[in-house]
C-alpha positions in Angstrom: 108.4 103.8 117.3 105.2 103.0 115.4 102.4 101.7 117.6 102.0 98.4 115.7 105.7 97.7 115.9 105.8 98.4 119.6 102.8 96.1 120.0 104.6 93.2 118.3 107.7 93.8 120.5 105.6 93.9 123.6 103.8 90.7 122.6 107.1 88.9 122.1 108.3 89.9 125.6 105.0 88.8 127.2 105.1 85.5 125.4 108.6 84.9 126.7 107.5 85.6 130.3 104.2 83.9 129.9 104.7 81.2 132.5 104.9 83.9 135.2 101.4 85.2 134.3 98.0 83.8 135.2 96.3 81.8 132.4 93.5 84.4 132.1 96.0 87.3 131.8 98.1 85.4 129.3 95.0 85.0 127.1 94.3 88.7 127.2 97.8 89.9 126.4 98.4 87.3 123.7 95.8 89.1 121.5 97.8 91.5 119.3 96.2 95.0 118.9 94.7 95.6 115.4 96.9 97.3 112.8 96.2 101.0 113.1 97.4 101.9 109.6 94.8 103.4 107.1 93.5 101.0 104.6 93.2 102.4 101.1 91.3 101.0 98.1 92.3 102.2 94.6 89.8 102.1 91.8 91.3 102.0 88.3 91.6 105.6 87.0 89.4 106.1 83.9 91.0 107.0 80.6 88.7 107.6 77.6 91.1 108.6 74.8 90.8 105.6 72.5 92.8 107.4 69.8 95.9 107.4 72.0 98.5 104.9 70.8 99.0 104.1 74.5 95.3 103.5 75.3 95.6 99.7 75.3 99.4 99.2 75.0 100.9 101.0 78.0 102.6 98.4 80.2 100.8 95.8 78.2 97.6 96.5 80.2 96.6 99.9 78.9 96.8 103.4 80.4 94.0 102.9 83.0 95.3 99.8 84.6 99.0 100.7 84.1 98.8 104.0 85.9 96.5 102.6 88.6 98.9 99.8 89.3 101.7 102.3 89.7 99.5 104.1 92.3 99.0 100.9 94.2 102.8 100.3 94.2 103.5 103.8 95.4 101.0 103.6 98.3 102.2 100.1 99.3 105.7 101.5 99.7 104.5 103.9 102.4 104.5 102.4 105.9 101.5 104.4 106.9 99.1 102.6 104.6 97.7 99.1 103.8 96.5 98.9 100.2 93.6 96.7 99.4 94.4 94.0 96.9 93.3 95.3 93.5 91.6 91.9 92.8 89.4 92.4 95.9 88.5 95.8 94.6 87.4 94.4 91.3 85.4 91.7 93.0 83.6 94.2 95.2 82.8 96.4 92.2 81.2 93.4 90.5 79.3 92.4 93.7 77.9 95.9 94.1 77.3 96.2 90.4 79.2 99.4 90.2 80.5 100.5 86.8 81.7 103.7 85.2 82.8 106.7 87.3 81.9 106.3 90.9 79.8 108.8 92.8 80.6 109.7 96.3 77.9 107.3 97.6 79.3 104.6 95.4 82.8 105.1 96.7 81.5 104.9 100.3 79.6 101.7 99.6 82.7 100.2 98.0 84.9 101.3 101.0 82.4 99.7 103.5 82.4 96.5 101.5 86.2 96.3 101.6 86.5 97.6 105.2 88.6 100.4 103.8 89.2 103.9 105.3 89.8 105.7 102.0 88.8 105.1 98.4 90.8 106.8 95.6 89.3 107.3 92.2 90.4 109.5 89.3 90.5 110.4 85.7 93.5 110.6 83.4 92.8 113.5 81.0 96.2 113.7 79.3 98.7 111.0 78.5 101.2 111.3 75.7 104.8 111.1 74.6 105.7 112.6 71.3 108.5 114.0 69.2 108.2 116.9 66.7 109.1 115.8 63.2 109.5 118.0 60.1 110.3 116.6 56.7 111.1 113.2 58.0 113.5 114.5 60.6 112.6 114.1 64.2 113.9 116.0 67.2 116.0 113.8 69.6 113.9 115.3 72.4 110.7 113.7 73.5 108.0 115.5 75.4 105.9 113.4 77.8 102.9 114.7 79.6 100.2 113.3 82.0 97.4 114.9 83.9 95.5 113.1 86.6 92.5 114.5 88.4 92.0 112.4 91.6 89.5 112.2 94.4 90.2 110.7 97.8 86.9 109.8 99.6 87.1 109.2 103.4 84.6 106.4 104.0 83.8 107.3 107.6 83.0 110.9 107.1 82.3 111.2 103.4 84.8 114.0 103.1 86.3 114.3 99.7 89.7 115.8 98.8 90.6 116.4 95.1 94.0 116.8 93.7 95.2 117.6 90.2 98.6 116.3 89.2 99.8 117.7 85.9 103.4 116.8 84.9 105.4 117.2 81.7 109.0 116.6 80.9 111.1 117.1 77.8 114.4 115.4 77.4 116.5 113.5 74.8 115.2 110.0 74.5 117.5 107.0 73.8 116.5 104.3 71.3 115.2 104.3 67.8 113.6 107.5 66.6 109.9 106.8 65.7 108.8 107.4 62.1 106.8 110.6 61.6 103.0 110.5 61.4 101.1 113.6 60.3 104.0 115.9 61.4 104.3 114.1 64.7 106.1 111.0 65.6 104.7 109.0 68.6 107.3 107.4 70.9 107.3 103.6 70.7 106.5 101.7 73.8 109.9 100.2 74.5 111.4 103.7 74.7 108.9 105.1 77.1 111.4 106.0 79.9 110.5 109.6 80.0 106.8 108.7 80.0 107.3 106.4 82.9 109.0 109.2 84.8 106.1 111.6 84.4 103.7 108.9 85.6 105.9 108.3 88.7 106.1 112.1 89.4 102.3 112.6 89.0 101.6 109.6 91.3 104.1 111.0 93.9 102.2 114.3 93.9 98.9 112.5 94.6 100.5 110.4 97.4 101.7 113.6 99.1 98.0 114.5 99.4 97.7 111.6 101.8 100.8 112.4 103.8 99.9 115.6 105.5 100.3 118.1 102.6 98.2 121.3 102.8 95.2 119.9 100.8 95.2 116.4 102.4 92.2 114.9 104.1 92.4 114.0 107.7 92.8 110.2 107.7 91.2 108.3 110.5 91.0 104.5 111.0 87.4 103.4 110.5 86.1 100.9 113.0 84.1 98.2 111.4 81.8 95.8 113.3 
């Protein structure tokens, strides 16, 4: 049973039997132990291909925020982590006047400001979904591809683990076939199911790096004053 769950159960038992304890002891045992899960801050992944049709349209927020939001959701689904509210991350970046790609020192400063154990940053170097079209006829299959190069910085030690997640899928895509453009038709946003799938797979590969996979970093709970 996870320690934090056991602590809550133990606390409930002690509170029920509280009248049998001395006032001083009751005060001590009523203080629940701190949550021992690692706290992770995710900085929006950078994406610089302004020519991409998805640059600003993906998920109505753009590739950078759209993919980063999926990372936050994936981490939040794991019981081992507490994910820092993305709004707090943005506020801390503004407070520390940090812009552009973060250096290791920047990431550590950000983590300390947020009382986080790990800061995740990254760059999206490939993001596309397209169909081959010849003579106005497009293939029913869509190829989607994403490449994310991520860095996980442990705030306490400064250790950095990098992980590349390159995923591509080709499958028949339902919905309207996009019109050709220069020999290639770009998939319209409402039919981006296969693109969403490659994003999810790429994110899952990165999360594995925090779950004891071979190239993971040793996560330790940082103690803040």
